[in-house]
N, C-alpha and C positions, 0 to 999 in steps of 0.2 A: 831768699834760698831756704825752702823747708830743711829741715834738718833733721838727718834718719841716722839716728845712736847705733854702732855697732852691734850692742846688747840687743836695740829692738828688728833690726835687720836679721839677726841668727837666731831668734825665735818665728821668723814669721815661716808660713809653708811658703812651698814653690812657688806655686804662682803670685802670689802677692808680691815676695821677692822681686821678681822679675818686673812685675810691672813699677815696684817703686826704684828700681835700679835706672829701668829706663827714663822714668822722670827725673830721677839724681842726675845720670849722664845731659838729659836733657838743660838743666836746669845749670849742672856748675859749666857748660859748653857758653849758656848767655851770659855767665858773668864772667869770662874768658873774653869775650866777645868786647865787653864793655870795659873792661881792665886786662888787656892781655899780659900783666906782669901782675897780678892776684896771686904772690906764690900760696895762698888758701886753695885756694881752684886749682892752684896746676897739683898742688899736694893728692886732693881728693880727686883729681882727673885720673892723677896715676894710679892712685886705692882703686878706682875702677875699673881702669885697664888691665890691675892686677888679678882683680877679682875674677874679671872676664874671661883672661886669659888664661884659667885652671879650672874654666866651667867643665862639669864631668860630661858626661857623651846625653845621660839622661837629663840634665838643665838644657843642654840644647835641645833635644827633643821638644820638649815642654817650650819654650820658649819659641821655637821654630812654626808651634802649633797657635800661637798665642797673637806672636808677630807676624809670623809668614817669613822670616828671616830669625837666624842666629844673631845676635851679639858677638862682632869679633874681636878680637884684640891681641897685646903679643907681651908677653914680659917687656920685650927691649922697646916698646910705646911706652909702658907704664914706668921703666927706667928713665926715657928722655923724659916726662914729665918731673918725677922724684929729683932728677938732677938740677932741672929747670925752677923748681923749687927752692931746691937748696940755693942754689946763683943769687937766688932774689933773697934767699932768708937763713944763714946760713943756721938759727936755730932747728931749720930741718930734719939736718942731718940727726937731732939730738930724737928726735920723734921718727924718724925713716930709716933709720940704719938697719934694725931688721930686714923691713920690707924691700929696702935698696941692696941688700946682700944676697935677698934670694931671687930678687927679680936680675940678678947681674949674673 
C-alpha cells in the first residue's frame, strides 16, 4: 500500500489531494478485504472517513467535477472504524484519542 503522509497531503492543492484520497480509500479497503482485522487499515479508514465528513462545500464541488460524485462519509462511520481498530489494538487509543473525541 502506498503511503501518503499527513504533511505531504496537507501541502497538496485540492485536485491532487482529492485524487490521492480516492486512491488511498481504494487501497485501504483492499487491505481490509484481505484482512478484515487489520487494525492499522481500520484506523486509516477511520481517518479517511473523518476527513471526508468534514469536507467543505468548495471541495465537494471540485470532487464532483473530477469524479462525477462527491465522496461521502460521516463522523459516525469514522467513529465505528476507530472503535474497531481500538478493540483489535488497544494502543490505537493513544494515537486516536483526539480524533475519537472529535468524531464522538
